Every structure is written in structure tokens, then in C-alpha cells.
N, C-alpha and C positions, 0 to 999 in steps of 0.2 A: 504494500500500500504506500504509494509515493505522494499522496495528497497531504498538504499541510492543513490539518484539521483544527478547528477551534478546540479549546481545552474542555468545553462542555457542549455536547451534542445531543439534541433530541432525536431519538430513533423512531421514525414513523414507519409503521408496517401494519398489515392485517394480522390479526391474532392467529389466523390459520397458518401464517408464516413464522410462527414463534421460534421454530427450530432454526431457521435461517438467521433470524434476528440474534438468537443466542450465539450462533457461530460467528456472526459479525462482531459481536461484543468481544469475543475471545481474541480476535485478531486485530482489534483496534490498538493503537499505540498506548502504552501504559499511562501516559499523561493525559489521555482523553477520557473524560467522565461521560458515560452513556446514561441518558435519561429515558426511561421507558414508562409511558403513561399507563395506568391501569386499564384493563379492557373496558370498552364502551359497549354496553349491551342493549342500548335503546336506539330508536330511530333518530335521525338528525333533528326532526321537529319535536323531539321529546327530551333532548339533552341540553343541560345548562353548560354553556361552553366556557364560562369565565375561568375556571381552573385550568382547562386545557390551553387556552390562549396564554394565560400567565406562565404555564410551564414552557411553552414555546419561546415566549419572550425572555425567559430567564436563562436561555441558552445562547451561546455565541453562534451556533449553527445547527443545521438539521440534516440528517441523513435518512433518505427513504429508500425502501426496496422498490426497484423498478422492475416489476414482473411478478409472476405467481398470483396469489390472491390479492396481493397488495395493489396490483395494477387495476383491480376492480373495486377498490375501496374508496368510498366518498371521503372518509376521514383522512386517509393518506393524502388525497388531493387537497382537502381543506388545510391540513397542517403544512404541506409543502407551499401552497399558494400564500398562506398567511405569513410564513417565514420569509418568502421572497419579498412581499410587500413591506415587511418590517425591517428590511435591509440585512437580514441574516445571511450567512453563507450557507448555501444549499447544495447538497451532494446527492447523487443517485448511486445506489449499490446494486449491482447485478445479483439476483438471488442465487444464481448458479455458481458463478466465479467469485462473488463478493468483491469484485473490482469496484472501486469508488472513484467517480468522476464528478467534476463540478457541473451543476445543472444551470444552463443558461437560457432555458425556455421561458417564455413570457407567462405571467400569471393570468387569471381570468379577467375579463373586462367587466367590472362590477358597476354597470350603468343603472342608475336609479332616478326616477322622476318622482318628486314629492308633491302630493296633492293634499290640501288641508284648508281649513277655515282660518282666516287671518286673526280671528280671536284667539286661536290656539298657537299663534306665532311664537311666543316666548318658549313654550315647551317644545315645539317642533324644531326650532332653531337650535335648542340645546342638544336634542337628539341628533340632529343633522350634523352639528359640529363634531360630536362624538363619532358618528359614522364616517365622516370625511377625514378627520385628522387622527383618529386613534384606530380606526378599522379600515381605512383606505378605500372607501367607496367613492365613485364618481357620481355624487348625488346632486341633482339639479334642483335648485330652490329659487322660486321666482323673485323673491325680494333681494336675493344676492346676485342672480344671474341675468336679470333683464336690465339693460342699460337705460339711462334717462332718455326719454323721447322715442323709445322703441315701440313698435306695434305690439302691444301686450298679448293680444289673442294669437297673432301670428307666431310670436316667440314661444308661447306655450305649446301650440300645435306642433311646431317644428322640433322643439326639444323633446316632447313626449314621443314623437315618431322616431327621432334619432335614438333614444334610449331603447325603445322596443326593437328596432332593427338590429341593434347591437347585441340583442339577446337579454336585455335588461328587463326591469319591472317598473310598473307604477305602484308606488306605496301610498296608500290612502290612509292618512292619519285621521282615524274616524273618531268622532265624538258627537255629543248632542248638538254642538254648534255645526259641525260638518253635516249632520243629517238634515239641517235646515238650509243648507247652501245649494243653490241651483248651479253655481260654478263648479263645485266639487262633483256634483252628479254629472255635469256635462263632461268633465275630464275623465270620469270613470267610463262613461258611455263611449267617449272618444277612443279610449284604449280598447274596449271590448269590440267596438265596431270597425276599428281601423282596417283590419284585415283578418281573415280567418286564422292566419298563423299567429296572431297576437291576442286572440280572445281569452287566453288563460294567463295573462300577464298582469293581473291585478291582485295585490296582496293588501289586506286590511290590517293596519296596525292600530290597536284599540287604545285610545287615550282615556276612555272611561267605559262604563258598562252599557253604553247605548247599543241596542241591537243593530246588526248589520242589515242594510236594506235588502229587500227580497228580490229586486230586479237584478237580472243577470247572475243570480247565485250559482247557476250551473257552470259559470266560467271562473268563479273565484277560488283561489287557493284557501286552505284553512287559515284562519286569522291568527295573529300574534298579539297577545296581551302585553301592553306596555305599562299599565298602571299597577301600582303595588297593591298587595293584599296581605292577609295574615300568613301566607306561605313565603312570599319573597318580596323585597322592596322593588320599586320601579327601576332603579339603577341596574339591578341584577337581570332585569328582563330585557334590557336593551340588546344584550348579546344573543338573546333568543331570536330577535329580529335579524341580527347579523348572520347567525348560522342558517336561519331559514332562507335568507336571500342567497347566501353562498350555495346552499343545496339546490335551490330552484334554478339559479343561473347555470350552475354546473350541469344539472340534469338537462337543461334546454340546449346548452351550447356544446357539451362534450359527449353527446350520446354516441357519436361515431368512434370516440376514443375510449370511453369509460362505460361501465355498467352500473346499475343501481347498487347500493350497499346491501 
């Protein structure tokens, strides 16, 4: 192994490939600490990702198994992608030879259009800042991305279409205020009706317990709760949205390369 590895590396692999992972650990240089996350036994939309993300960020680099069951794992794709975005050194290990090479492939295009009621702007902007600057999403927000004097409706239509064409999603920050907004409903219908290929690219992120509208429900992905309750605070739920979007975009754009977890 002639790669200069960071002294602490997260090892990303499917747990069906645990034997290959153990073998890789045995041949790593003595000065390299290998971090192996406990098995994840639930689906991506049921997992709280904060601890996983923290574990990746705590390491100087990530090594993933490229091949075997690991090539079919959403979690391997998620961990690799997140490490790349966080500026970590990422390496791929062949599961047969265990040769380790630097990974230079691009991460996912995390394109997101935010739809919301402007009365919810303070909360939405806080979540958007987190998604953009701590979780590396390319999130379009009207109050930040529409220049002075621009045609507001044209900018919204073009930006939404751009995000959908790139494999992204419209995230509707849903609340009682949003339920009363004709503009929010227009943007939802715009995404659903833009083309048959995009009619399932709407994800509701719930700011409160207001019921999701019945129209177009056959196209909607399961919603994500962002408000806190007795189980978990709101801040912990933001990463639920992050993981769900990673999973949905991965599923839509990498189907030719990857399989479902």
C-alpha cells in the first residue's frame, strides 16, 4: 500500500463485506487508526444521521470498498459523497486486491428548490443556511437568489426547472401559513406538472403539524418532520431532511450505477 493515508480513516463498507473490511484493517499502516461505524439496520428514511456525519467529520479521510456488496450500498455512497464535500481525503479499496487509490470522482449534484411562506422566512433561512454551509446543498432560496429588479415569476420558474432537470427536488417547507398560500401551491403544482419525469420530485418538510394537502398526494414522497417533539428536538431533525434528500437524489440520478440499499 503506497498511498499516504491520513492518520485517522473512516472505513465505509457494506456489512456483508465485513471480512474484506477486517482484512483491510490488518494491512493498513500501523499509524493509521481505522474507524468502523456500527451496523445500520434501518432504512435511510428511518435513520438519524447526526452521529454518522460526526464520525465522518472526525476523521482526516475515508476509505470505501469499491465493489462487492459495498458497490450496492446507499450508505457507502452517502458516506463517500459527504466526505468529499467536507474536503476529506477519499480513497477507494478494491475488495479483491485491497489496493487503495485516491478517489477523484465528483460527488452528487445536490440541487434543491425551497418553497415556503414568507412568514416562515426566519426558520426557513436558518435551515437553509445549515443545509448550504454545513451539509453542502445547492439550495435555491428566492430572497437570496433573485436579484433586484429581476422578473420574480420568471426567476422562480427557471430555477425550479433547473433544479429538477439536474435530478434535484422541490422542498416545500409546509406549515399552517404555507397551507394558506396560493404561491406555495402554485410552485408545488408547477413541479408536479412540469413534466412526467419530474412529478415525484416534491418533498414536504413539516415546520408544524399542519396536514399535508390532499392534491397531488400520489406524487409526493413521504414527508420529513422538522419541528421538535418529546422524542427529539428540531435541530436533530434537520439531518433527517439531509439524509432523505441524499437518498432521493441518489436513487433518481444513480440508478444506472447503484442499486437500492
